[in-house]
C-alpha positions in Angstrom: 9.3 6.6 -1.5 10.8 3.3 -0.7 14.5 3.1 -0.6 16.6 0.2 -1.9 18.4 -1.9 0.7 20.8 -1.5 2.4 19.9 1.9 3.9 22.5 4.1 5.4 19.9 5.5 7.8 17.0 4.1 9.8 13.7 5.6 8.4 12.2 5.3 11.9 14.8 7.7 13.2 14.3 10.4 10.6 12.5 13.4 12.2 8.9 14.1 11.3 8.6 17.4 9.4 4.8 17.5 9.4 1.7 15.5 10.4 -1.3 16.2 8.2 -3.9 16.2 10.9 -5.5 19.4 9.5 -6.7 17.5 6.4 -10.1 15.8 6.3 -10.4 12.0 6.7 -12.2 10.0 4.1 -15.8 9.5 5.5 -16.6 5.9 6.7 -19.5 5.8 4.2 -16.9 6.1 1.3 -15.1 3.0 2.6 -18.0 0.6 2.2 -17.8 -1.9 -0.6 -20.6 -0.4 -2.7 -19.0 3.1 -2.4 -15.6 1.8 -3.4 -17.1 0.0 -6.4 -18.9 3.2 -7.4 -15.9 5.4 -7.0 -13.9 3.3 -9.6 -16.9 2.9 -11.9 -17.4 6.7 -12.0 -14.0 8.2 -11.0 -13.6 11.9 -10.2 -11.3 14.3 -11.9 -8.2 14.1 -9.7 -4.4 14.0 -9.7 -2.1 11.7 -7.6 0.0 13.5 -5.1 3.0 11.2 -5.3 4.0 10.1 -8.8 7.8 9.6 -9.0 10.6 9.1 -6.5 14.1 10.5 -7.1 16.0 7.8 -8.9 18.9 6.0 -7.4 20.8 3.1 -8.7 21.2 1.9 -12.3 18.4 -0.7 -12.5 16.7 -0.7 -15.9 13.0 0.4 -15.8 10.7 -2.5 -15.3 6.9 -2.9 -15.3 5.5 -4.1 -12.0 2.1 -4.5 -10.4 0.9 -4.7 -6.8 -2.5 -5.7 -5.4 -4.1 -3.4 -2.8 -6.2 -6.1 -1.2 -9.2 -4.6 0.7 -10.5 -7.3 3.1 -14.2 -6.8 3.6 -14.3 -7.2 7.4 -17.7 -6.2 8.8 -18.3 -3.3 11.1 -18.2 -5.5 14.2 -14.7 -6.5 13.3 -13.6 -2.9 12.7 -14.6 -2.5 9.1 -12.6 -3.1 5.9 -8.8 -3.6 6.2 -5.8 -3.6 3.9 -3.7 -6.7 3.8 0.0 -6.0 3.8 3.2 -8.0 3.9 6.6 -7.7 5.7 9.3 -8.6 3.2 12.1 -10.9 4.2 15.4 -9.4 5.1 17.5 -11.0 2.3 15.6 -9.7 -0.8 17.6 -7.5 -3.2 15.1 -4.6 -3.1 13.0 -3.1 -0.3 14.0 -5.9 2.0 12.5 -5.8 5.5 9.9 -3.3 4.4 6.2 -3.3 4.5 4.6 -3.8 1.0 1.6 -4.8 -0.9 1.7 -8.2 -2.5 3.2 -7.8 -6.0 6.2 -7.8 -8.3 7.3 -7.7 -11.9 4.9 -8.1 -14.8 6.0 -11.2 -16.7 5.8 -11.5 -20.4 3.2 -14.3 -19.9 0.9 -12.1 -17.9 -2.1 -11.0 -20.0 -2.5 -7.7 -18.0 -1.2 -5.8 -15.0 -4.3 -7.0 -13.1 -3.4 -10.6 -13.9 0.2 -10.0 -12.8 -1.0 -8.5 -9.5 -3.3 -11.4 -8.8 -0.6 -13.9 -9.7 2.0 -12.3 -7.5 -0.5 -12.1 -4.6 -1.1 -15.8 -5.0 2.6 -16.7 -5.2 3.6 -14.5 -2.3 0.9 -15.0 0.3 -1.3 -17.8 -1.2 -4.3 -15.5 -1.8 -6.5 -17.2 -4.3 -7.5 -15.0 -7.3 -11.0 -16.4 -7.0 -11.3 -14.5 -3.6 -10.5 -11.1 -5.2 -12.9 -8.8 -7.1 -10.7 -6.3 -9.0 -12.5 -2.9 -9.0 -9.9 -0.7 -10.6 -6.4 0.7 -10.8 -4.5 3.7 -9.5 -2.0 5.7 -11.6 1.4 4.2 -12.1 3.9 4.9 -9.3 7.6 5.1 -10.2 9.9 4.0 -7.5 13.5 5.1 -7.0 14.6 1.6 -8.0 13.0 2.2 -11.4 9.9 0.0 -11.0 6.8 1.4 -12.8 4.2 0.1 -10.5 0.5 -0.2 -11.2 -1.5 -0.5 -8.0 -4.5 -2.8 -8.6 -7.3 -2.4 -6.1 -9.4 -5.5 -5.2 -12.1 -6.4 -2.7 -11.3 -9.6 -0.8 -13.8 -11.9 0.8 -12.7 -12.4 4.4 -12.9 -16.2 4.6 -9.6 -16.9 3.0 -6.6 -19.1 3.9 -3.1 -17.7 3.4 0.1 -19.6 2.7 2.9 -17.0 2.7 6.1 -17.8 0.7 8.9 -17.8 3.4 11.4 -16.9 0.7 9.7 -13.5 0.2 7.3 -12.8 3.0 8.3 -12.7 6.7 4.8 -11.8 7.9 1.3 -10.9 6.8 -1.1 -8.6 8.6 -4.1 -6.3 8.2 -4.5 -2.6 8.9 -7.9 -0.9 9.2 -8.7 1.1 6.0 -10.2 3.9 8.1 -6.8 4.3 9.9 -4.9 4.6 6.6 -7.5 7.0 5.1 -7.2 9.4 8.0 -4.4 11.9 7.3 -3.9 12.5 11.0 -1.8 9.3 10.7 0.1 10.5 7.6 3.6 11.8 8.6 6.1 13.5 6.4 9.9 13.0 6.6 12.8 14.6 4.9 16.5 13.5 4.9 19.6 14.3 2.9 20.8 11.0 1.4 23.2 10.1 -1.4 23.8 13.8 -2.3 20.1 14.6 -2.5 17.1 15.3 -0.5 14.6 12.5 0.0 11.0 13.0 1.2 8.4 10.4 2.0 5.3 9.6 4.0 5.0 7.2 6.9 1.9 5.7 8.5 3.0 3.8 11.6 0.4 1.4 12.9 0.5 -0.5 16.2 -1.0 -4.0 15.9 -1.8 -6.0 19.0 -1.4 -9.7 18.6 -0.8 -12.8 20.7 2.8 -13.8 21.4 4.1 -17.3 22.0 3.0 -17.1 25.7 -0.6 -16.3 24.8 -0.2 -12.7 25.9 -1.2 -9.7 23.8 1.8 -7.5 22.8 2.1 -4.4 20.6 3.8 -4.8 17.2 4.8 -1.7 15.3 4.1 -1.8 11.6 6.2 1.1 10.1 4.5 1.7 6.8 6.6 4.1 4.7 8.1 4.7 1.3 6.4 3.5 -1.9 3.6 1.7 0.1 2.8 4.8 2.0 3.0 6.9 -1.2 0.5 4.7 -3.0 -1.8 4.8 0.0 -1.6 8.6 0.0 -2.7 8.6 -3.6 -5.6 6.2 -2.7 -6.6 8.7 0.0 -6.6 11.6 -2.5 -8.6 9.5 -5.0 -11.3 8.6 -2.4 -11.4 12.2 -1.1 -11.6 13.9 -4.5 -14.9 15.6 -5.4 -16.7 15.1 -8.6 -17.2 18.2 -10.8 -20.4 20.0 -10.2 -21.7 19.3 -13.7 -21.2 15.5 -13.0 -23.0 15.6 -9.7 -26.1 17.4 -11.0 
């Protein structure tokens, strides 16, 4: 879903072909920490909706891992959130886009989970000790030939971040309930590089203080690979167990 930089089109300007507001949202009870742990401990029989993007470019395939960090905010603060980054504009791939913390799996990494935790620490300063890994989602293959394993972790909220300015322009949180409500899932289609590209977007408006102490809206245009992996997460949490497993 994510497209390598530079783009010849602005994804925000591509018309919306459909909004999935007719699909059910994930119940709030399924977003609680104990329910998330149980879902990965006893997963349903399900299939990811978005697996592979059309390839563009000649980059050799590379293993990568991202951390989907679920921050355990309490109900009074709006409930669990997902921590996301805004990538700096000068990066060679997916520059200026919203992403999960993550990157290539190094030869020294003992596992994809270790790689995701290492990258999150290097990118935003999130200490691995603050993260409880509860599982993984299926590999997602980007158009730039990254074979990405999304690693899901629960994050205790009392953390201090130290974003790497060479990679991260901003760090923010989006309510998990917002992202797991398909009424916020928009589909886009565009003809690009002699082919048709389709992707999801999940625009979110964050309200934060500006330099004058005033609250102003900030659009967080979540799209591409990040939105595709979130869509798979939605399908995973919504999937029903087989009747024989429930009995």
